[in-house]
Residue, then its C-alpha position, 0 to 999 in steps of 0.5 A: m499499499l502507498a504511504d500517506l503524504e503526511e507520513l512521507s513528510t520529513s518535517r517533525k515539527q507539526i502544529n495540527l490545525k485540523e484539531t483546532f479549526s476542524q471541518s464541520v460534519r455538515m460538509i459531507l451533507r453539503n457535498i452529497f446534497l445535489w446528488y441525493a436531490v437529483y436522485l430523489a427527483f429521478a426516482i420519483r419520476i420513475l416510480l410515477r411512470l411505473p405500470v400499475v399491476d392490474q389483475s384484470v389486464a394480462w401482464n405481458s413480458f414487456n410490462n414485466f421488463t419495464y417494471l424490472l428495469c425501472i426498479g434496477v435503475i432506482i437500485i443502482g442510483a441508490l447504490v451510487c448515492l451510498l458510494k458518494l456518501i462513503y467517499e465524502i466521509i473518507y475525503r473529510s477524514t483524509y483532509h489535513y491542514s497543519i503547520e510544518d517548519s514555518n509552512l502551512v501544509i494543506t493535503e486533500g484527496v482519497f485516491l489522487k492526493q494533492r499537497g500544497l505547501f505555503p511558506i508563512t512568509s509568502i502568504r499574501d491574503v487569507y480570505l473566506d467565502r461561501k457558495f449558495l449551498d455553503l450558506i444553506f448549510g452554515l459553512y465557509n471556505l478559507h482560501v490562502s493565496n500567495a504570488n504563485v498562481e496555483s495557490h487557488t488550487y491547493g490553498d483551500v480549506r472547505g467546510l468550515t463553521p463560521e467560528a472555525a473559519v474566522g479563528f483560522q483566518d485570525y490565526l493565519k493573519k497573526l502568523t504572517v505578522v509575526v513570522s518573518p524571514e528573520n524570526k521563524k518562531v511559529e511555535q510561540i503562537d498557540p492556535e487554541a488562543f484563536k479558537i472561537e467557541s460557538e454559542 
C-alpha cells in the first residue's frame, strides 16, 4: 500500500490545525446534497411512470421488463448515492492541514492526493467565501493565496463552521505578521488562542 503523504514528510515539528479549526460534518451533507436531490427527483419520476399491476389486464413480458428495468435503475442510483456518501466521509477524514517548519501544509484527496505547501512568509491573503449551498449549510471556505498562480488550487480549506473559519483566518493573519524571514518562531503562537467557541 502506498504511504500517506503526511507520513512521507520529513518535517518533525507539526502543529495540527485540523484539531483546532476542524471541518464541520455538514461538509459531507453539503457535498452529497445535489446528488441526493437529483436521485430523489429521478426516482420519483420513475416510480410515477411505473405500470400499475392490474389483475384484470394480462401482464405481458414487456410490462414485466419495464417494471424490472425501472426498479433496477432505482437500486443502482441508490448504490451510487451510498458510494458518494462513503467517499465524502473518507475525503473529510483524509483532509489535513497543519503548520510544518513555518509552512502551511494542506493535503486533500482520497485516491489522488494533492499537497500544497505555503511558506508563512509568502502568504499574501487569507479570505473567506461561501457559495449558495455553503450558505444553506452554514459553512465557509478559507482560501490562502500567495504570488504563485497555483495557490487557488492547493490553498483551500472547505467546510468550516463560521467560528472555525474566522479563528483560522485570524491565526494565519497573526502568523504572517509575527513570522518573518528573521524570526521563524511559529511555535510561539498557540492556535488554541484563536479558537472561537460557538454559542
